[in-house]
MARMIDO-498332 format. One record per residue (C-alpha): residue number from 1; residue in one letter; x, y, z. Coordinates in Angstrom, 3 decimals, always signed. Layout:
// MARMIDO-498332
NUM:a:X:Y:Z
...
This chain:
// MARMIDO-498332
1:x:+0.000:+0.000:+0.000
2:x:+1.542:+3.272:-1.137
3:x:+0.943:+5.992:+1.410
4:x:+1.877:+9.629:+1.172
5:x:+1.590:+12.174:+3.906
6:x:-0.686:+15.123:+3.310
7:x:-2.032:+17.943:+5.410
8:x:-5.745:+18.782:+5.401
9:x:-7.129:+21.701:+7.287
10:x:-9.288:+23.364:+9.860
11:x:-11.534:+22.592:+12.743
12:x:-13.967:+21.719:+9.980
13:x:-12.837:+21.340:+6.362
14:x:-10.974:+24.170:+4.722
15:x:-11.906:+24.678:+1.102
16:x:-10.138:+27.259:-0.958
17:x:-12.396:+29.240:-3.216
18:x:-10.000:+28.830:-6.137
19:x:-12.733:+28.127:-8.351
20:x:-12.257:+26.277:-11.579
21:x:-14.924:+26.621:-14.230
22:x:-16.876:+23.588:-13.118
23:x:-15.685:+22.548:-9.674
24:x:-14.077:+23.874:-6.526
25:x:-10.448:+23.228:-5.779
26:x:-9.265:+22.046:-2.406
27:x:-6.053:+23.337:-0.973
28:x:-4.011:+24.451:+1.898
29:x:-5.002:+24.297:+5.449
30:x:-4.575:+20.565:+5.366
31:x:-4.293:+18.225:+8.303
32:x:-1.729:+15.467:+8.326
33:x:-3.066:+12.362:+6.639
34:x:-2.392:+9.273:+4.601
35:x:-3.394:+8.363:+1.070
36:x:-4.009:+4.872:-0.208
37:x:-3.006:+4.705:-3.876
38:x:-5.010:+1.556:-4.624
39:x:-8.797:+1.365:-4.200
40:x:-9.859:+0.154:-0.777
41:x:-10.855:-3.493:-0.713
42:x:-14.372:-4.380:+0.397
43:x:-14.022:-5.599:+3.967
44:x:-17.554:-4.984:+5.273
45:x:-20.025:-7.820:+5.932
46:x:-22.539:-8.831:+3.299
47:x:-25.748:-6.839:+3.469
48:x:-27.629:-9.912:+4.687
49:x:-25.485:-9.841:+7.837
50:x:-26.451:-6.238:+8.631
51:x:-30.177:-5.955:+9.418
52:x:-30.113:-2.173:+9.095
53:x:-29.381:-2.516:+5.377
54:x:-32.952:-3.751:+4.911
55:x:-34.156:-0.306:+5.994
56:x:-31.741:+1.340:+3.566
57:x:-33.018:-0.718:+0.639
58:x:-36.626:-0.007:+1.622
59:x:-35.892:+3.703:+1.460
60:x:-33.973:+3.280:-1.805
61:x:-36.884:+1.488:-3.446
62:x:-39.431:+3.999:-2.174
63:x:-37.475:+6.893:-3.649
64:x:-37.026:+5.164:-7.016
65:x:-40.682:+4.165:-7.296
66:x:-42.535:+7.088:-5.795
67:x:-40.562:+10.351:-5.913
68:x:-42.504:+12.839:-8.014
69:x:-39.523:+14.203:-9.972
70:x:-38.099:+11.045:-11.493
71:x:-35.510:+13.037:-13.441
72:x:-33.858:+13.821:-10.117
73:x:-33.599:+10.144:-9.149
74:x:-30.035:+9.559:-10.269
75:x:-28.419:+6.399:-8.931
76:x:-24.896:+7.825:-8.678
77:x:-26.112:+10.985:-6.957
78:x:-28.126:+8.966:-4.474
79:x:-25.173:+6.671:-3.808
80:x:-22.769:+9.544:-3.244
81:x:-25.322:+11.240:-1.014
82:x:-25.750:+8.071:+1.041
83:x:-21.981:+7.756:+1.514
84:x:-21.684:+11.399:+2.540
85:x:-24.590:+10.942:+4.950
86:x:-22.865:+7.949:+6.493
87:x:-19.670:+9.939:+7.024
88:x:-21.612:+12.920:+8.386
89:x:-23.348:+10.665:+10.919
90:x:-19.978:+10.191:+12.635
91:x:-20.320:+13.735:+13.949
92:x:-17.179:+15.012:+12.217
93:x:-19.225:+16.893:+9.629
94:x:-17.161:+18.882:+7.133
95:x:-13.892:+17.235:+8.173
96:x:-14.177:+13.503:+7.614
97:x:-15.881:+13.533:+4.247
98:x:-16.550:+11.980:+0.877
99:x:-14.956:+13.273:-2.354
100:x:-16.348:+12.613:-5.791
101:x:-13.784:+11.834:-8.520
102:x:-13.897:+15.476:-9.670
103:x:-13.478:+16.750:-6.114
104:x:-10.515:+14.455:-5.583
105:x:-8.870:+15.584:-8.822
106:x:-9.223:+19.220:-7.777
107:x:-7.791:+18.463:-4.343
108:x:-4.778:+16.741:-5.854
109:x:-4.068:+19.725:-8.104
110:x:-4.675:+22.340:-5.430
111:x:-1.068:+22.962:-4.421
112:x:+0.193:+23.633:-7.932
113:x:+0.513:+27.329:-7.081
114:x:-1.805:+28.452:-9.888
115:x:-5.397:+29.009:-8.868
116:x:-8.515:+30.513:-10.394
117:x:-11.128:+32.236:-8.280
118:x:-11.318:+34.775:-5.463
119:x:-8.413:+33.321:-3.449
120:x:-9.673:+32.684:+0.068
121:x:-9.820:+29.739:+2.432
122:x:-13.151:+29.040:+4.060
123:x:-14.196:+26.804:+6.934
124:x:-17.448:+26.013:+8.688
125:x:-17.343:+27.281:+12.275
126:x:-20.376:+27.058:+14.575
127:x:-22.553:+26.363:+11.551
128:x:-21.395:+29.464:+9.662
129:x:-18.934:+29.750:+6.766
130:x:-15.920:+31.735:+7.965
131:x:-12.930:+33.089:+6.066
132:x:-9.834:+31.331:+7.403
133:x:-7.555:+33.541:+5.342
134:x:-7.426:+35.412:+2.044
135:x:-4.382:+34.517:-0.038
136:x:-1.787:+37.269:-0.135
137:x:-2.312:+39.422:-3.228
138:x:-5.540:+37.639:-4.177
139:x:-8.696:+39.374:-5.436
140:x:-10.314:+38.572:-2.080
141:x:-7.574:+40.297:-0.095
142:x:-7.445:+43.307:-2.424
143:x:-11.221:+43.704:-2.141
144:x:-11.064:+43.793:+1.662
145:x:-11.848:+40.229:+2.734
146:x:-10.234:+39.494:+6.108
147:x:-9.530:+36.439:+8.232
148:x:-12.445:+35.776:+10.553
149:x:-15.083:+37.251:+8.235
150:x:-18.417:+35.440:+8.487
151:x:-20.053:+34.973:+5.077
152:x:-23.759:+35.838:+5.287
153:x:-24.876:+36.270:+1.679
154:x:-23.642:+35.638:-1.840
155:x:-24.926:+37.953:-4.557
156:x:-27.627:+39.081:-2.149
157:x:-28.886:+35.583:-1.395
158:x:-28.951:+34.374:+2.207
159:x:-26.799:+31.264:+2.670
160:x:-28.000:+30.356:+6.163
161:x:-28.204:+26.595:+6.544
162:x:-26.195:+25.796:+3.437
163:x:-23.291:+23.365:+3.605
164:x:-19.722:+24.450:+3.011
165:x:-19.763:+22.710:-0.363
166:x:-22.916:+24.617:-1.312
167:x:-21.312:+27.935:-0.384
168:x:-18.250:+27.088:-2.471
169:x:-20.439:+26.093:-5.417
170:x:-22.266:+29.419:-5.231
171:x:-19.138:+31.574:-5.005
172:x:-16.972:+29.801:-7.542
173:x:-16.736:+30.898:-11.151
174:x:-14.358:+31.688:-14.013
175:x:-11.703:+34.390:-14.031
176:x:-13.032:+37.775:-15.099
177:x:-16.479:+37.287:-13.600
178:x:-17.570:+38.954:-10.381
179:x:-19.294:+37.879:-7.190
180:x:-20.491:+39.910:-4.219
181:x:-20.228:+38.411:-0.777
182:x:-21.836:+39.939:+2.293
183:x:-19.692:+39.473:+5.363
184:x:-19.535:+40.474:+8.984
185:x:-16.008:+41.415:+10.004
186:x:-14.725:+39.926:+13.231
187:x:-15.778:+42.018:+16.229
188:x:-18.343:+44.023:+14.254
189:x:-22.121:+43.811:+13.966
190:x:-22.633:+45.646:+10.676
191:x:-22.788:+43.766:+7.385
192:x:-20.379:+44.659:+4.573
193:x:-20.862:+43.935:+0.869
194:x:-17.627:+43.090:-0.946
195:x:-17.564:+42.803:-4.729
196:x:-14.756:+40.580:-6.001
197:x:-13.630:+40.000:-9.571
198:x:-12.396:+36.429:-9.883
199:x:-8.957:+35.932:-11.423
200:x:-6.176:+33.480:-12.119
201:x:-3.939:+33.549:-9.082
202:x:-0.271:+32.707:-8.833
203:x:+0.522:+31.914:-5.251
204:x:+4.214:+32.080:-4.295
205:x:+4.831:+30.141:-1.106
206:x:+7.547:+32.478:+0.189
207:x:+8.296:+36.169:-0.321
208:x:+10.654:+38.415:+1.601
209:x:+11.983:+41.962:+1.961
210:x:+14.406:+43.797:+4.225
211:x:+12.346:+45.939:+6.563
212:x:+13.119:+49.614:+5.798
213:x:+15.723:+51.132:+8.108
214:x:+16.623:+47.782:+9.687
215:x:+18.736:+44.694:+9.172
216:x:+15.693:+42.462:+9.753
217:x:+14.336:+40.278:+6.973
218:x:+10.564:+39.965:+6.829
219:x:+9.955:+36.457:+5.400
220:x:+6.320:+35.686:+4.613
221:x:+5.286:+32.051:+4.136
222:x:+1.845:+32.335:+2.557
223:x:+1.239:+28.588:+2.206
224:x:+3.083:+25.315:+2.712
225:x:+2.990:+24.235:-0.922
226:x:+5.411:+21.739:-2.438
227:x:+8.120:+24.362:-2.935
228:x:+7.844:+26.152:+0.414
229:x:+11.029:+24.788:+1.986
230:x:+13.095:+25.479:-1.129
231:x:+11.642:+28.983:-1.322
232:x:+12.431:+29.594:+2.333
233:x:+16.030:+28.409:+1.963
234:x:+16.504:+30.775:-0.977
235:x:+14.911:+33.648:+0.932
236:x:+17.128:+33.076:+3.974
237:x:+20.270:+32.888:+1.836
238:x:+19.331:+36.038:-0.076
239:x:+18.496:+37.857:+3.146
240:x:+21.842:+36.951:+4.685
241:x:+23.641:+38.109:+1.541
242:x:+21.766:+41.409:+1.845
243:x:+23.031:+41.843:+5.402
244:x:+20.098:+40.559:+7.449
245:x:+20.980:+39.848:+11.075
246:x:+17.502:+38.807:+12.250
247:x:+14.280:+37.353:+10.823
248:x:+10.571:+37.918:+11.259
249:x:+8.933:+34.675:+10.095
250:x:+5.415:+35.715:+9.121
251:x:+2.814:+32.934:+9.201
252:x:-0.216:+35.213:+9.401
253:x:-3.132:+34.111:+7.214
254:x:-1.169:+31.002:+6.186
255:x:-3.787:+28.237:+5.856
256:x:-1.247:+25.395:+5.743
257:x:-0.299:+22.923:+3.060
258:x:+1.924:+19.842:+3.098
259:x:+3.281:+18.169:+6.208
260:x:+6.638:+17.574:+4.504
261:x:+6.974:+21.317:+4.033
262:x:+6.105:+22.019:+7.668
263:x:+8.905:+19.664:+8.661
264:x:+11.283:+21.245:+6.151
265:x:+10.464:+24.818:+7.142
266:x:+10.761:+24.126:+10.866
267:x:+14.043:+22.289:+10.326
268:x:+15.677:+25.422:+8.911
269:x:+15.478:+26.962:+12.380
270:x:+15.730:+24.022:+14.813
271:x:+18.813:+21.810:+15.044
272:x:+17.351:+18.724:+16.715
273:x:+14.298:+17.276:+18.446
274:x:+10.748:+16.836:+17.214
275:x:+8.649:+18.922:+14.875
276:x:+5.389:+17.359:+16.097
277:x:+3.828:+14.259:+17.631
278:x:+1.203:+12.165:+15.842
279:x:-1.324:+10.536:+18.204
280:x:-3.602:+7.662:+17.182
281:x:-7.001:+6.644:+18.535
282:x:-5.362:+4.518:+21.245
283:x:-3.294:+7.448:+22.477
284:x:-0.004:+6.176:+21.040
285:x:+2.269:+9.050:+20.089
286:x:+4.768:+8.895:+17.240
287:x:+7.384:+11.659:+17.036
288:x:+8.275:+13.336:+13.740
289:x:+11.845:+14.544:+14.029
290:x:+13.703:+17.588:+12.771
291:x:+15.792:+17.161:+9.632
292:x:+19.465:+18.082:+9.714
293:x:+21.055:+20.831:+7.664
294:x:+19.036:+23.912:+8.628
295:x:+20.485:+27.199:+7.367
296:x:+19.107:+29.571:+10.039
297:x:+19.772:+27.735:+13.281
298:x:+21.232:+30.641:+15.233
299:x:+19.934:+33.868:+13.714
300:x:+17.605:+35.778:+16.087
301:x:+13.969:+35.475:+15.020
302:x:+10.336:+35.912:+16.002
303:x:+7.173:+34.390:+14.525
304:x:+3.986:+36.260:+13.632
305:x:+0.593:+34.481:+13.747
306:x:-3.097:+35.368:+13.707
307:x:-6.434:+33.579:+13.565
308:x:-5.825:+32.837:+9.893
309:x:-2.737:+30.775:+10.770
310:x:-3.774:+27.137:+10.376
311:x:-2.613:+23.553:+10.043
312:x:+0.975:+23.243:+8.775
313:x:+1.622:+26.829:+9.822
314:x:+0.470:+25.931:+13.338
315:x:+2.804:+22.937:+13.362
316:x:+5.744:+25.236:+12.623
317:x:+4.676:+27.956:+15.064
318:x:+4.057:+25.418:+17.823
319:x:+7.384:+23.688:+17.253
320:x:+9.385:+26.924:+17.301
321:x:+7.565:+27.954:+20.459
322:x:+8.098:+24.616:+22.235
323:x:+11.791:+24.582:+21.319
324:x:+12.044:+28.158:+22.652
325:x:+13.594:+29.070:+19.307
326:x:+11.391:+32.103:+18.797
327:x:+8.723:+34.085:+20.547
328:x:+5.329:+33.887:+18.883
329:x:+3.623:+37.259:+18.484
330:x:+0.121:+38.141:+17.343
331:x:-3.217:+36.430:+17.918
332:x:-4.359:+32.905:+18.729
333:x:-4.223:+30.639:+15.675
334:x:-7.123:+28.854:+14.001
335:x:-6.798:+25.464:+15.728
336:x:-6.585:+22.548:+13.282
337:x:-5.166:+19.138:+13.984
338:x:-7.217:+16.050:+13.231
339:x:-5.414:+13.708:+10.873
340:x:-7.297:+12.393:+7.874
341:x:-6.538:+9.187:+6.002
342:x:-7.541:+9.119:+2.337
343:x:-9.163:+5.879:+1.181
344:x:-9.606:+5.613:-2.590
345:x:-12.750:+3.881:-3.829
346:x:-13.061:+1.808:-6.984
347:x:-14.759:+4.499:-9.129
348:x:-12.112:+7.156:-8.445
349:x:-13.913:+8.727:-5.497
350:x:-12.459:+8.727:-1.999
351:x:-13.317:+8.839:+1.684
352:x:-11.315:+11.110:+3.976
353:x:-11.562:+9.658:+7.462
354:x:-10.244:+11.114:+10.692
355:x:-7.821:+8.590:+12.157
356:x:-5.157:+10.528:+14.071
357:x:-4.382:+13.829:+15.728
358:x:-1.195:+15.843:+15.875
359:x:+0.358:+17.632:+18.813
360:x:+3.215:+20.058:+19.369
361:x:+6.591:+18.611:+20.483
362:x:+5.613:+19.229:+24.131
363:x:+2.334:+17.370:+23.636
364:x:-0.004:+20.360:+23.391
365:x:-3.217:+19.791:+21.443
366:x:-3.762:+22.254:+18.619
367:x:-7.140:+20.921:+17.472
368:x:-9.834:+23.332:+18.725
369:x:-7.187:+25.098:+20.848
370:x:-4.787:+26.747:+18.420
371:x:-1.408:+28.186:+19.324
372:x:-1.532:+30.930:+21.948
373:x:+1.116:+33.600:+21.259
374:x:+3.750:+34.488:+23.821
375:x:+2.962:+38.149:+23.165
376:x:-0.673:+38.924:+22.357
377:x:-0.977:+41.779:+19.863
378:x:-4.043:+42.551:+17.762
379:x:-4.150:+44.738:+14.685
380:x:-6.253:+47.905:+14.849
381:x:-9.750:+47.586:+13.410
382:x:-9.604:+47.633:+9.633
383:x:-5.824:+47.198:+9.483
384:x:-4.216:+44.452:+7.408
385:x:-0.762:+42.870:+7.720
386:x:+2.008:+44.401:+5.653
387:x:+3.520:+42.230:+2.948
388:x:+7.094:+42.178:+1.653
389:x:+5.822:+43.516:-1.668
390:x:+4.475:+46.613:+0.062
391:x:+7.609:+47.127:+2.122
392:x:+9.958:+47.357:-0.846
393:x:+8.532:+50.808:-1.641
394:x:+8.291:+52.067:+1.956
395:x:+10.593:+54.346:+3.923
396:x:+11.640:+53.610:+7.489
397:x:+9.337:+56.384:+8.678
398:x:+6.384:+54.967:+6.752
399:x:+7.014:+51.560:+8.279
400:x:+6.996:+52.981:+11.803
401:x:+3.756:+54.861:+11.090
402:x:+2.016:+51.799:+9.629
403:x:-0.883:+50.093:+11.382
404:x:+0.816:+46.703:+11.390
405:x:+1.257:+46.706:+15.156
406:x:+2.193:+43.031:+15.164
407:x:+5.138:+43.537:+12.832
408:x:+6.264:+46.622:+14.765
409:x:+6.072:+44.648:+18.014
410:x:+8.204:+41.938:+16.392
411:x:+10.853:+44.522:+15.552
412:x:+10.723:+45.813:+19.106
413:x:+11.231:+42.291:+20.424
414:x:+14.211:+41.673:+18.157
415:x:+15.813:+44.891:+19.389
416:x:+15.587:+43.484:+22.903
417:x:+18.743:+41.434:+23.599
418:x:+16.584:+38.756:+25.256
419:x:+14.035:+38.814:+22.467
420:x:+15.272:+35.794:+20.561
421:x:+14.349:+33.253:+23.240
422:x:+10.739:+32.369:+23.843
423:x:+9.070:+32.147:+27.207
424:x:+7.757:+28.590:+27.800
425:x:+3.999:+28.330:+27.397
426:x:+2.090:+26.889:+30.383
């Protein structure tokens, strides 16, 4: 059985609204999981051995014989719906789930770095679709979508009670077309209409800039895609060549990505020990160790997080915090952490089933809890994090007058001789 480690995301499921012409794409914010390359073998008892199947077939026959709109009685649709209903009955709705062949194809292509849509990650939280994070430079971010936004309407239509998949289906569409989403920003009560023109989106995993007037490199990891570690290594090398003597590792609004990349990114800063612990249903914990050869093991650094920091990004933030390699500054992270295993079915569909959970090196649970920063700093209302692209055209004075209080606090911490060592978290 060929297994490959993936990361899925969020307290529920995170679906990126990178919307292909006919189906949604799934991407970052993944939780660690396994994938079975071959279709799962049938290991369940025959239906005659399960009395409850008699009820299922009674219902099946009644629908086929008596439903008024016979055009809607499609066998494949009913079968897929029954499988999804079975998975939902486990109580892990929106996380453990069923993927059609098209859904699975989109998920497998999601970390290519080229997306089409509005560019935002969405999760279901307390029965409401919530923006986990807009992708840096995406149409969603440029239009004013922020992490924590609750989606209330799409094109004026109330979406109360709709599933996450339904919301994605409504918002998705081809590049060049527009959609208006009505949101409630975190901490506000007023509704805000945001018109977004969908586009093709190139998503670099890592960008960086020297902060104006300093020798501090601001390195932004926007997602843990397949090239994140390589991009980070290049950014660190380039920053050192430019004279950087400290690093702000920015994981704000990073929805996650691949576990391998979380290990690789963390290993650039930590010499030895564990990146995370994987815990199974019996409570057995398996450590995932740091890889040797990091290229920023001693340089002073801090880490920035917010409530859009999820999954793989939380693994890295939690590991750096537990190893006391860096202080974590900002706001409590999103809180993902259930491991999904991917089981491929014979028709090309798949079941994603929660089988494990991951913890920080010190054994802290991230699922539902998130990573609590060492230094709690919120952005002012309406403010958005600065990006390296913006900073290349800024003066030192403009940086100091910016509303990115989290980044400014990071600089303050790095100027403190004791700022490079984190305080242990209780």
